Legacy VTK file of the C-alpha trace (Angstrom):
# vtk DataFile Version 3.0
C-alpha trace
ASCII
DATASET POLYDATA
POINTS 684 float
124.080 135.580 70.181
122.401 132.816 72.181
122.085 132.933 75.700
124.583 129.877 76.081
127.116 131.619 74.075
127.127 134.704 76.105
127.494 132.812 79.203
130.468 131.106 77.699
131.923 134.274 76.836
131.416 135.875 80.158
133.158 132.851 81.822
136.164 133.183 79.592
136.522 136.715 80.321
136.416 135.939 83.960
138.935 133.469 83.639
141.346 135.759 81.735
140.775 138.437 84.422
141.470 136.231 87.171
144.751 135.042 85.527
145.675 138.540 85.062
144.827 139.476 88.621
146.984 136.573 89.904
149.973 137.664 87.878
149.772 141.380 89.317
149.622 139.876 92.742
146.112 141.592 93.139
143.982 138.503 93.567
143.100 137.977 97.214
143.060 134.548 98.797
139.288 135.033 99.430
138.631 135.736 95.995
140.941 133.049 94.702
138.996 130.201 96.851
135.556 131.630 95.803
136.342 131.651 92.038
138.232 128.265 92.161
135.067 126.552 94.295
132.544 128.206 91.857
134.350 126.897 88.734
134.957 123.421 89.924
131.187 123.257 91.185
130.205 124.286 87.515
132.000 121.458 86.273
135.100 123.440 85.109
137.894 122.203 87.408
140.500 122.768 84.826
139.981 126.679 85.032
140.186 126.462 88.914
143.468 124.659 88.588
145.038 127.134 85.880
144.047 129.929 88.199
145.738 128.350 91.181
148.778 127.706 89.126
149.001 131.253 88.168
148.568 132.450 91.643
151.200 130.213 93.075
153.632 131.159 90.309
153.335 135.026 91.027
152.665 135.077 94.867
155.386 132.967 96.514
156.030 135.388 99.381
152.407 135.398 100.383
151.874 134.547 104.126
149.028 132.256 103.267
150.866 130.354 100.593
150.500 127.080 102.675
146.701 127.591 102.640
146.612 127.943 98.691
148.695 125.004 98.317
146.225 123.114 100.444
143.108 124.177 98.506
144.975 123.496 95.399
145.625 120.061 96.334
141.955 119.529 97.385
140.842 120.681 93.504
143.340 118.681 92.074
142.156 115.527 94.001
138.679 116.279 93.028
139.781 116.536 89.252
141.129 113.122 89.539
145.011 114.239 89.646
146.072 112.213 92.753
149.883 112.615 91.906
149.427 116.548 91.652
147.415 116.581 94.807
150.491 114.883 96.563
152.890 117.220 95.260
150.791 120.308 96.371
150.193 118.722 99.733
153.999 118.203 100.344
154.529 122.075 99.571
151.894 122.915 102.027
153.593 121.015 104.777
157.022 122.241 103.490
155.723 125.625 104.252
154.070 124.597 107.696
155.095 121.280 108.975
152.629 121.675 111.617
149.706 122.061 109.240
147.531 119.298 110.479
144.868 118.931 107.928
147.560 118.948 105.226
149.464 116.096 107.255
146.107 114.161 107.546
145.311 114.660 103.678
148.632 113.765 102.470
148.304 110.457 104.482
145.071 109.905 102.762
146.306 110.553 99.421
149.164 107.997 99.961
146.374 105.581 101.247
144.551 106.062 98.048
147.497 105.488 96.038
147.745 101.986 97.603
150.851 103.147 99.529
149.670 102.136 103.021
153.142 102.041 104.653
153.765 105.750 103.353
150.483 106.763 104.768
151.182 105.239 108.168
154.676 106.885 108.464
153.365 110.204 107.282
150.673 110.168 110.164
153.335 108.954 112.613
155.654 111.945 111.856
152.618 114.281 112.451
151.964 112.507 115.946
155.618 113.249 116.762
155.149 116.832 116.006
151.820 117.423 118.103
152.987 116.149 121.328
152.483 119.578 122.806
148.694 119.742 123.799
146.756 122.543 122.317
142.921 122.156 121.343
143.894 122.269 117.698
146.775 119.922 117.828
144.907 117.404 119.815
141.995 117.508 117.308
144.266 116.662 114.360
146.278 114.355 116.576
143.102 112.362 117.487
142.171 112.269 113.550
145.775 111.019 112.634
145.669 108.170 115.416
142.209 107.190 114.009
143.276 107.031 110.548
146.438 104.936 111.497
144.343 102.532 113.358
141.870 102.305 110.476
144.515 101.559 107.850
146.134 99.107 110.246
142.877 97.414 110.971
142.106 97.036 107.325
145.516 95.432 106.678
144.686 92.971 109.305
147.368 94.596 111.732
144.814 94.288 114.624
147.290 94.638 117.369
148.885 97.603 116.342
145.448 99.133 115.321
144.221 98.612 118.795
147.094 100.529 120.358
146.532 103.486 118.119
142.911 103.405 118.429
143.263 103.459 122.224
145.560 106.515 122.221
142.801 108.224 120.387
140.111 107.207 122.742
141.899 108.356 125.737
142.333 111.879 124.020
138.665 111.926 123.157
136.426 109.240 124.662
133.428 110.891 123.334
134.349 110.191 119.835
132.102 106.905 119.592
133.436 105.766 116.004
136.784 104.933 117.510
135.538 103.244 120.331
133.262 101.013 118.212
136.314 99.859 116.175
138.351 99.402 119.166
136.093 96.982 120.961
135.410 95.097 117.758
139.194 94.647 117.366
139.288 93.355 120.956
136.725 90.862 120.251
138.441 89.611 117.218
141.736 89.417 119.233
140.029 87.754 122.141
141.407 90.073 124.767
139.336 89.569 127.710
137.812 91.591 129.505
136.941 93.223 126.292
136.115 96.660 127.833
139.027 97.893 130.089
138.421 101.493 131.452
141.321 103.597 132.550
141.760 106.968 134.340
140.525 108.789 131.257
137.944 106.700 129.992
135.102 105.329 131.948
133.346 101.881 131.663
130.250 103.626 130.614
131.855 105.633 127.852
133.173 102.355 126.352
129.617 100.780 126.533
128.206 103.898 124.876
130.570 103.254 122.196
129.852 99.502 121.490
128.305 98.921 118.234
125.164 97.242 117.967
126.832 94.193 116.234
129.479 94.182 118.790
126.995 94.331 121.763
125.463 91.235 120.196
128.728 89.214 120.954
129.018 91.103 124.461
125.774 90.559 126.160
122.368 88.777 126.012
120.196 91.646 126.655
117.482 92.235 123.973
115.844 95.338 125.240
119.313 97.192 125.570
120.201 95.650 122.049
117.233 97.433 120.809
117.826 100.472 122.595
121.394 100.448 121.558
120.171 100.245 117.700
118.021 103.124 118.334
120.870 105.328 119.746
123.028 103.990 116.955
120.527 104.789 114.350
120.037 108.477 115.748
123.950 108.860 115.601
124.499 107.243 112.256
121.697 108.549 110.305
120.003 111.420 112.375
117.292 113.157 110.525
118.560 113.914 107.067
116.818 116.565 104.803
114.131 114.831 103.059
112.187 117.734 101.910
113.623 116.519 98.280
112.134 113.117 98.522
108.138 112.943 98.845
106.940 109.767 100.413
106.134 107.211 97.787
102.495 106.512 97.405
101.235 103.073 97.517
100.535 101.382 94.075
97.397 99.451 93.855
98.611 95.824 93.185
96.248 93.511 95.024
93.777 91.869 92.649
95.078 93.542 89.733
97.198 90.685 88.328
100.328 93.062 88.417
103.430 91.770 89.649
104.924 93.156 93.170
108.077 94.817 92.680
110.589 93.863 95.417
114.164 95.545 95.942
117.036 93.890 97.867
119.760 96.400 99.130
122.982 94.800 100.118
126.824 95.028 100.095
127.026 91.277 100.170
125.330 90.174 97.120
128.448 88.303 96.141
130.629 85.355 97.204
129.909 86.006 100.926
127.786 84.235 103.787
124.782 86.475 102.924
125.323 85.968 99.122
125.631 82.133 99.570
122.468 82.317 101.829
120.147 84.330 99.216
121.333 83.124 95.827
119.022 80.157 95.357
115.992 82.021 96.995
116.355 84.675 94.418
116.500 82.042 91.801
113.384 80.302 93.110
111.212 83.434 93.129
108.038 83.169 91.133
108.366 85.763 88.396
104.668 85.744 87.950
104.097 86.986 91.400
107.141 89.216 92.027
109.611 91.288 89.841
113.045 91.321 91.594
115.496 94.351 91.662
118.849 94.089 93.460
120.797 97.084 94.558
124.442 96.209 95.249
126.507 98.741 97.440
129.567 96.595 97.965
132.996 97.044 96.378
133.226 96.124 92.837
134.027 92.401 92.084
135.117 90.799 88.721
133.465 87.550 87.613
131.960 86.674 91.039
130.153 83.443 90.711
127.431 84.421 93.207
126.669 87.703 91.346
126.694 86.062 88.055
124.066 83.530 89.360
121.909 86.399 90.902
122.103 88.486 87.723
120.904 85.690 85.750
118.009 84.974 88.076
116.593 88.602 88.786
114.739 90.945 86.673
117.154 94.041 87.288
120.499 94.576 88.862
121.657 98.107 89.767
125.276 98.839 91.182
124.791 101.720 93.555
128.076 101.734 95.288
129.429 104.942 93.644
126.147 106.784 94.329
125.529 108.993 97.304
122.759 107.680 99.713
120.538 110.325 98.323
121.115 109.684 94.785
120.632 105.812 95.420
117.408 106.652 97.158
116.367 108.756 94.188
117.199 105.760 91.804
115.283 103.258 93.986
112.329 105.608 94.133
112.332 105.934 90.283
112.147 102.200 90.046
108.765 102.217 91.705
109.795 99.503 94.317
106.759 98.430 96.329
108.863 96.400 98.978
112.305 97.302 99.759
114.563 94.896 101.659
117.498 95.979 103.774
119.861 93.077 103.780
122.721 94.867 105.464
121.229 96.174 108.817
124.144 97.547 110.733
126.974 95.395 109.087
130.027 96.477 107.315
129.430 98.698 104.285
125.646 99.055 105.182
123.963 102.091 103.700
121.230 102.930 106.169
120.797 106.455 105.473
119.247 105.290 101.925
116.292 103.959 103.835
115.742 107.102 105.768
114.689 108.844 102.522
111.914 106.166 102.265
112.466 105.454 98.650
109.653 102.609 98.890
106.311 102.545 100.694
107.259 99.548 102.774
110.746 98.842 104.105
111.859 95.456 105.594
114.694 94.080 107.801
115.639 90.706 106.629
118.543 88.301 106.402
121.789 90.263 106.969
121.459 91.569 110.522
120.539 89.751 113.639
118.357 92.123 115.422
116.001 95.068 115.265
117.159 98.202 113.637
115.423 100.422 116.026
114.901 102.940 113.290
111.775 105.141 112.365
111.805 103.779 108.809
112.153 100.041 108.971
108.482 98.984 109.488
108.845 95.121 109.299
111.265 92.324 110.175
111.187 88.834 108.675
112.203 85.823 111.048
110.950 82.689 112.479
109.128 81.852 115.862
111.911 80.261 117.465
114.231 83.339 116.973
111.429 85.708 118.047
108.830 83.827 119.868
105.594 85.829 120.358
106.565 86.811 123.996
109.611 88.405 122.574
108.188 90.647 120.006
108.443 93.477 122.581
112.103 93.542 121.967
111.831 94.716 118.438
110.639 98.117 116.826
109.526 96.474 113.567
106.300 94.323 113.157
107.599 90.666 112.912
106.555 88.474 110.000
107.268 84.625 110.459
108.897 82.310 107.958
109.780 78.476 108.666
113.459 79.249 109.358
115.261 82.573 109.266
118.386 81.006 107.783
118.101 80.417 103.789
120.806 78.364 102.145
121.954 77.392 98.772
121.487 73.568 98.031
123.677 73.844 94.834
126.822 74.932 96.805
130.020 73.301 95.707
131.435 70.949 98.388
135.047 69.413 97.471
136.090 65.919 98.249
136.085 64.989 101.994
139.492 65.043 103.327
141.022 62.563 105.956
141.674 63.848 109.262
145.289 63.710 108.868
144.865 65.935 105.631
142.774 68.216 107.860
145.587 68.443 110.228
143.534 66.537 113.055
144.548 63.457 115.041
143.113 60.343 113.780
141.586 58.935 117.060
140.970 62.043 119.136
137.281 63.139 119.688
137.105 66.395 117.729
135.047 69.310 119.070
134.897 72.128 116.454
133.495 75.627 116.242
133.884 77.748 112.901
132.426 80.895 114.164
134.485 84.016 113.901
136.930 84.924 116.666
134.805 87.822 117.863
132.118 85.348 119.012
134.387 83.465 121.331
133.780 85.091 124.716
135.630 84.522 128.073
132.560 82.536 129.299
132.451 80.350 126.169
136.213 79.677 126.282
135.852 78.736 129.779
133.238 76.141 129.024
135.209 74.625 126.303
137.974 74.296 128.765
135.819 72.431 131.150
134.605 70.166 128.204
138.432 69.292 127.258
139.163 68.637 130.819
136.566 66.084 131.278
137.235 64.175 127.816
140.979 63.715 127.849
141.366 62.135 124.428
139.705 65.339 122.733
140.739 68.337 120.740
139.067 71.654 119.927
139.203 72.720 116.208
138.674 76.369 115.552
139.423 78.817 112.785
142.767 80.511 112.982
142.664 84.150 114.294
146.295 84.905 113.338
149.536 83.919 114.968
149.091 86.511 118.257
145.537 85.317 118.796
146.209 81.751 118.356
149.079 82.010 120.775
146.908 83.881 123.163
144.251 81.107 123.421
146.942 78.427 123.695
148.374 80.251 126.676
144.840 80.630 128.310
144.284 76.912 127.745
147.616 76.026 129.414
146.509 78.372 132.364
143.404 76.206 132.537
145.297 73.132 132.636
144.862 72.058 129.138
147.747 70.985 126.946
148.111 73.875 124.333
148.396 71.402 121.582
144.903 70.273 122.163
143.751 73.522 120.406
144.065 73.085 116.576
143.768 76.053 114.468
142.236 75.616 110.852
144.122 77.641 108.437
142.018 79.683 105.710
140.749 77.516 102.760
138.474 78.012 99.757
134.795 77.816 100.460
134.279 74.425 98.772
137.342 72.991 100.649
136.226 74.268 103.887
132.630 72.939 103.795
134.340 69.487 102.906
136.696 69.479 105.823
133.952 70.576 108.411
132.574 67.058 108.144
135.408 65.182 109.703
134.939 66.814 113.097
132.525 64.860 115.840
130.537 67.863 117.172
130.193 71.300 116.603
130.085 73.570 119.871
128.028 76.754 119.525
129.197 80.208 121.062
127.096 82.356 123.259
125.571 84.975 123.391
126.207 85.415 119.308
125.646 82.064 118.133
126.379 80.232 114.813
124.584 81.363 111.898
125.581 80.213 108.483
128.343 78.285 109.962
125.776 76.090 111.677
123.824 75.666 108.444
127.157 74.709 106.806
127.987 72.069 109.534
124.395 70.519 109.249
124.735 70.451 105.519
127.796 68.193 105.615
126.410 66.005 108.433
128.076 67.552 111.544
125.880 67.655 114.643
125.603 71.290 116.332
125.152 71.527 120.046
123.694 74.840 121.309
121.620 76.700 123.715
119.178 79.566 123.264
119.206 82.973 125.177
117.082 86.153 124.570
118.416 88.130 121.889
118.071 87.457 118.015
121.776 86.519 117.708
121.581 84.145 120.895
118.519 82.308 119.431
119.500 81.982 115.849
121.396 78.711 116.045
118.966 76.740 117.816
116.266 77.707 115.197
118.801 76.286 112.645
119.274 73.113 114.631
115.682 72.618 115.085
114.915 73.259 111.176
117.375 70.525 110.603
115.192 68.244 112.613
117.622 67.674 115.570
115.813 69.362 118.681
117.455 66.990 121.103
120.701 68.888 120.451
119.186 72.177 121.877
120.351 72.379 125.606
118.715 74.182 128.480
121.472 76.696 129.235
125.137 76.508 129.697
125.340 73.802 132.408
123.355 71.535 130.244
125.569 72.420 127.144
128.611 71.598 129.072
127.270 68.326 130.355
125.890 67.133 127.024
129.114 67.873 125.259
131.006 66.080 127.784
128.550 62.916 127.514
129.041 62.794 123.847
132.834 63.049 123.963
132.865 60.218 126.413
130.446 58.246 124.295
131.208 59.023 120.790
128.828 56.075 119.348
125.961 57.958 120.850
126.457 60.605 118.076
126.076 58.071 115.274
122.271 58.090 115.981
122.152 61.764 115.701
124.227 61.678 112.471
121.711 58.970 111.134
118.826 61.418 112.086
120.423 64.399 110.347
121.087 62.339 107.170
117.661 60.870 106.933
116.062 64.328 107.304
118.588 66.278 105.268
116.515 66.661 102.102
113.039 66.976 103.611
114.055 69.207 106.498
112.594 72.767 106.926
116.211 73.863 106.700
116.560 72.835 103.195
113.049 73.770 101.991
114.060 76.592 99.735
111.132 76.359 97.364
108.817 76.663 100.364
110.760 79.611 101.850
110.541 81.475 98.260
106.888 80.989 98.554
106.369 82.119 101.889
108.512 85.289 101.354
106.406 86.022 98.277
103.184 85.504 100.569
104.885 87.905 103.184
105.476 90.607 100.507
101.967 90.441 99.247
100.565 90.626 103.014
102.664 93.791 103.455
101.322 95.347 100.296
97.937 94.385 101.224
98.374 96.142 104.581
100.004 99.244 102.720
97.240 99.418 100.569
94.586 99.483 103.269
96.666 102.058 105.169
97.682 99.491 107.753
101.689 99.627 107.449
102.865 99.574 110.917
104.513 102.578 112.619
108.096 101.638 114.416
107.435 101.465 118.151
110.153 103.746 119.600
108.728 104.571 122.913
110.850 104.885 126.171
113.944 103.568 124.343
116.050 106.229 125.967
114.934 105.031 129.432
115.579 101.391 128.405
119.023 102.336 127.214
120.016 104.033 130.461
118.953 100.963 132.581
120.692 98.539 130.072
123.970 100.555 130.095
123.888 100.302 133.770
122.797 96.435 134.033
125.274 95.417 131.282
128.314 96.593 133.303
127.872 93.381 135.376
128.130 91.426 132.174
126.185 88.502 133.400
126.588 85.587 131.148
123.233 83.847 131.344
120.013 84.599 132.951
116.672 83.337 132.673
113.660 85.414 131.323
111.862 85.849 134.564
114.704 87.249 136.384
115.870 89.401 133.521
112.514 91.106 133.205
112.242 91.498 136.946
115.478 93.708 137.163
114.465 95.855 134.209
110.968 96.305 136.043
112.659 97.267 139.311
114.699 99.907 137.681
111.838 101.173 135.721
109.802 101.506 138.777
112.579 103.508 140.501
112.813 105.730 137.464
108.964 106.173 137.453
108.973 107.223 141.075
111.525 109.860 140.373
109.942 111.201 137.166
106.881 109.539 135.526
107.648 107.465 132.585
104.646 107.037 130.028
103.626 103.402 129.894
104.559 101.285 126.737
103.773 97.942 125.403
107.308 96.345 126.198
108.200 95.730 130.013
106.527 99.229 131.476
102.930 98.416 130.855
100.186 99.760 133.224
99.566 96.023 134.373
103.172 95.500 135.217
103.261 98.731 137.020
99.959 97.805 138.968
101.404 94.594 139.979
104.328 96.080 141.699
LINES 1 685
684 0 1 2 3 4 5 6 7 8 9 10 11 12 13 14 15 16 17 18 19 20 21 22 23 24 25 26 27 28 29 30 31 32 33 34 35 36 37 38 39 40 41 42 43 44 45 46 47 48 49 50 51 52 53 54 55 56 57 58 59 60 61 62 63 64 65 66 67 68 69 70 71 72 73 74 75 76 77 78 79 80 81 82 83 84 85 86 87 88 89 90 91 92 93 94 95 96 97 98 99 100 101 102 103 104 105 106 107 108 109 110 111 112 113 114 115 116 117 118 119 120 121 122 123 124 125 126 127 128 129 130 131 132 133 134 135 136 137 138 139 140 141 142 143 144 145 146 147 148 149 150 151 152 153 154 155 156 157 158 159 160 161 162 163 164 165 166 167 168 169 170 171 172 173 174 175 176 177 178 179 180 181 182 183 184 185 186 187 188 189 190 191 192 193 194 195 196 197 198 199 200 201 202 203 204 205 206 207 208 209 210 211 212 213 214 215 216 217 218 219 220 221 222 223 224 225 226 227 228 229 230 231 232 233 234 235 236 237 238 239 240 241 242 243 244 245 246 247 248 249 250 251 252 253 254 255 256 257 258 259 260 261 262 263 264 265 266 267 268 269 270 271 272 273 274 275 276 277 278 279 280 281 282 283 284 285 286 287 288 289 290 291 292 293 294 295 296 297 298 299 300 301 302 303 304 305 306 307 308 309 310 311 312 313 314 315 316 317 318 319 320 321 322 323 324 325 326 327 328 329 330 331 332 333 334 335 336 337 338 339 340 341 342 343 344 345 346 347 348 349 350 351 352 353 354 355 356 357 358 359 360 361 362 363 364 365 366 367 368 369 370 371 372 373 374 375 376 377 378 379 380 381 382 383 384 385 386 387 388 389 390 391 392 393 394 395 396 397 398 399 400 401 402 403 404 405 406 407 408 409 410 411 412 413 414 415 416 417 418 419 420 421 422 423 424 425 426 427 428 429 430 431 432 433 434 435 436 437 438 439 440 441 442 443 444 445 446 447 448 449 450 451 452 453 454 455 456 457 458 459 460 461 462 463 464 465 466 467 468 469 470 471 472 473 474 475 476 477 478 479 480 481 482 483 484 485 486 487 488 489 490 491 492 493 494 495 496 497 498 499 500 501 502 503 504 505 506 507 508 509 510 511 512 513 514 515 516 517 518 519 520 521 522 523 524 525 526 527 528 529 530 531 532 533 534 535 536 537 538 539 540 541 542 543 544 545 546 547 548 549 550 551 552 553 554 555 556 557 558 559 560 561 562 563 564 565 566 567 568 569 570 571 572 573 574 575 576 577 578 579 580 581 582 583 584 585 586 587 588 589 590 591 592 593 594 595 596 597 598 599 600 601 602 603 604 605 606 607 608 609 610 611 612 613 614 615 616 617 618 619 620 621 622 623 624 625 626 627 628 629 630 631 632 633 634 635 636 637 638 639 640 641 642 643 644 645 646 647 648 649 650 651 652 653 654 655 656 657 658 659 660 661 662 663 664 665 666 667 668 669 670 671 672 673 674 675 676 677 678 679 680 681 682 683
């Protein structure tokens, strides 16, 4: 008898014995769970399911019957039997209506079955049952509130989602994930002020819960942005077990004639703003210099035009959406990638933990996220000298490498026929100010500036993307309160990408937002000939748009702060003909501008990748600088509570230095190379 046959016979005998023990009511719940878990882990879930069935058939009076039904449901779900799992969960709840985890899982099962309304109703019924506050019930109540809020958020029911999430926050303000979603929702709803403390939740707790991306729309504070990213990375990724992932050694490539193997990791390699930005660059990479791998971690798509173009252009496409972070890292490591690009950063569907396993010798932050990662494993960041000038490198943990312009674009994008103003829903003779940034970027201060502009230019309108009926009405009401006729704010409905690009061009002037400015939306506007007015701040997100405008050859449209921005917008509105010169400049430089030099960008990226490779081969790969970021975070969390709209760089640095000096007097802080340098301390 072979060893394999012996093992199979032993497993069959054990299975038969378990069935018999269950029939005789001699199989304990502990032994049942242990056997079922072991067989499921061994790839034999059918045996686990059959033993559960036998036990349930012959032990209906057992006091732990509800727990057995629950574990049975879990096993069925793991085996792909969603319907059977729902039936088992219903039985568990019938036996114990206040069985919180079963109530939660049943809602999740309904959600997975595409029955969002049933899921929400299920969770709501449990909330009604858990009004009595015991620690166990509160824990389950918070989980249910979070799930309801998440499902409603995904369904676009933002007002309702906000309410449920706030209930969860007040019960457990230390649960940062709920606060992250809640504040992001309020930004999309334009509910100002965004952070509203209560008797149960402090302003500091709400600030701690802000995600790095949401903070970008809330404050122009680059050192706090870095410290927030650092704290977020520790919370999100922590320190995973990397013992089974030895560091990749650097392969010798420089001077050998071998190609450099570069991998791009992103959930947005599809019809998405990031996909639109990258697809021509990937097509233009020199195949004699670099070998391109793409690791797609987004939702499956069918016949996506952007993916089709990318797949045709690159050397290898990997779909890692269904892999665990650890398995994805192993796959990337097995592909012997030299330079690995994190295109997501801390955006939706990011897989940051993959990079923590260090599946490539060099890891780079580029394109998808407007800021520093603040992580111990992102060694480089690629941007341009206007987004991160030399003096601002201190706000980034990565070593910065420069390209001509941070915003790639696709010169082949389809643009539909330009509509008339009437077809676009606009008045023919009005001066049309436009902004096509997402609602989350519109702050109370920016909206106030826009109202100033409209008030000073009577025959003008503001054209922005719709945020949904409730948000649109909220902004109309705020305009009315500011003395502006509500009908002067016009909301653009959703449109196909080609149609949207075409209609953008019928406006007169694009008004940027602050502190999170336009990125791809600015490039889109300039592509179709619409001038963009902006002013830079200090963070990556607040400096991106002015880099794009400069790259398009229009430095005169970069203002010196919010007052200049309002004055320039009013001047253009009062003298529309003055914009014609700007449009002529934009048209004349369109094809020769830095913004559209994609062949040059592809070559520069390749040069940078080879520079990184050379540094790696010489043992010069940089180590991310994370010193004193906890101290900077504490100061930033205090200063951001004042939520100053705009501050010049000297005043900004001075207030941090004053706080650092006070902290140092109390307990010495080691010097770093950011703001708390030995020289700065001596000057004080």
